[in-house]
N, C-alpha and C positions, 0 to 999 in steps of 0.2 A: 555605691557597694551595692546592687545588686540583688543579690543573693545574699543575704547573712549568715555564716554559718550554725549559728545559736549554742556554741560549745563544744560542738564536733569534731572540731578539729583536732590533731594529734598530740598541736601544744595545749591545747586545752583539757583534754583526757592527761595528760601527765601531770598538767599543776596538779589537778584532782584528785589524781592517786596521790602525789605529793602530799599532799595536804590531810590526805585520810589514812595512810599508811606509811611507816617509817623503815627505813634501810631497806629500798626498795630496788638499791645497786649489787644488795648480797648474790652471792653465787647459789645460794642454795633459796627455794622457795620455803623455807621451817624457818628463815632468816626473817623475813620479812612478818614486821609486826604492827599490831591500830596499833595509833596515837592514841592516847585518852584524853581529853578532851576535858578538864576540870568541870562541874556541874553548876552552873548559878543557878540560883534561886530566881526566878522572873519575879517582877512584882506582881501583884494582886492584879488582875483585870479590874479597869474603871466603875463596874457597879459595883466592886466593893471597896471601893475608896471612899473615907471617909466625910463627910460632908460636914460643913460648918456650921452650927447652930441656926441662924439666920435662912441658909437654902434650906435646913431641915424643915424648920416652921411652914417656908413657903410652900414645899413640897406636902407639908401636913396640909397645911390650908387649901391649898389646889386639890386635894384627894377628897376632902370633909366636901366640899361644895359638890366636886362628880357624885358625891354618896346623896347629898342630900335632893339634888337633882333627877338621882333614880326612885327614892322612896317618894318623891312630891307626883301626887296625883294630878293633873288638870282637871276640868271638866271636861276638855277634847279625846284627855286620855281615856278619862271613866267611860264615855260615848264609844270608845275604840274599844276598849278591853266590852263592854256590853255585845256589841257588835259581831266582833269573835265570838262570844260564847253562844251568841244565835244559833252562828253558821254552826256552831259544833256540832249541836243538839240531836241533829235529824242522821240517827245513825243506822243503817240495813243490818238485822238478823238475816243469816241463812239457818233455820232451824228446818230440817229434814223430818219426812213422816214417819211415824215409828215401824212402817212396815217397808219400810224402802231399804230396797236391795243393790249392792253396786251391779253395775252391768257389766263391769272387766271382768274379764275373763281371763285366765291363769292357764298359761300353753307351756309353760315351762316342761311338762312330763307328758307332751304327745309323743305318739310313737313313732319310729320310724317307717318309710315307705320308700322305693324304689324311685328312680328318678332318672332322667335322660338327658344325655348334654345333646343341643343345638348343634353345637361346631363339630364337635369330634363323636359323636352317637355313640359315647362310649355308655354304660348304663351303673348306677352304682345305687347305694343304699345307704340310709343315712337320713337326717332332719336337718331341714332347710335353718338357717340363721334367722330368730325373727324374735322381737323385743317383745316382753312380754309386757300386754297394760297392765298386770297387777305387781311384777314385780320387775322396774324396768334396768334396775340396776343388774339384775344376776343375765349371767351370759355363760353358755356352756360351749366350752373349748373344741370339742367333737363335730358341734352344728357345722353346716358345710355352708363355707362363705363364698364356692369357689366352684368349677370342678374342678375334680382331684387329678385330674389325667391331662387336660392342656390347659388348665387355669381361668379356661372363660368365666365372667361375668355371671352374677345370682343369677341374671335378668332372661341369661342364653338357657338357663337350667329348667326344665319343665318336668312336672308328675308324667312317670313312664304309663303305658297304657298298659303293658302286660307286669303280672304280677313278678313278687321279685324271688319265688318260688320258681316261676319258670324262666327264668330268667337265668337262673343257677342250674336247671336242668340242660338249658340248652346249650349253657358254657359248659356244663361237665361230661355233655354226649363225646361221646366219640365221632370223629371225626373220617370221612371214607377215604377210603386207601385208593391207590389208584390200579389194583384189582377188582374194585369192588365196579367200576364201572364197567 
């Protein structure tokens, strides 16, 4: 028997269903009932079984020996403890001078500027998403994380050499007609 079916063949499935449900041969599904198995109380786990008085005394004696071994300090234990105390004593204290000012700058409320995409050469206005050193967990949903036109990565977006007002004037200007030529 190279491959055992592990109870997935039709006969074993039918046998499990017969054990679990009663009246499986009924014409309607509503007539199928679940068999109730009388609940039996399991015996207590081995940890809760009562021990004989001799076993209890042996366990108590073993515990007392263990506990006395913990509390007794030999000379080697005392030497070991003093070595540990000596090693724990040097602690470094980091105290900052009173006139110390943090060098972290907040960039959360920086102004918006004009940017140009190197891939599609579109201009757009906003702020590039950056992590603030002072507030690293804050982020702004409207900050630009890629080009809004071609989805180029932020590395391909550069600051525009012309101002946003100039860009708006160029884009809002009238295009020449064929008659103007």
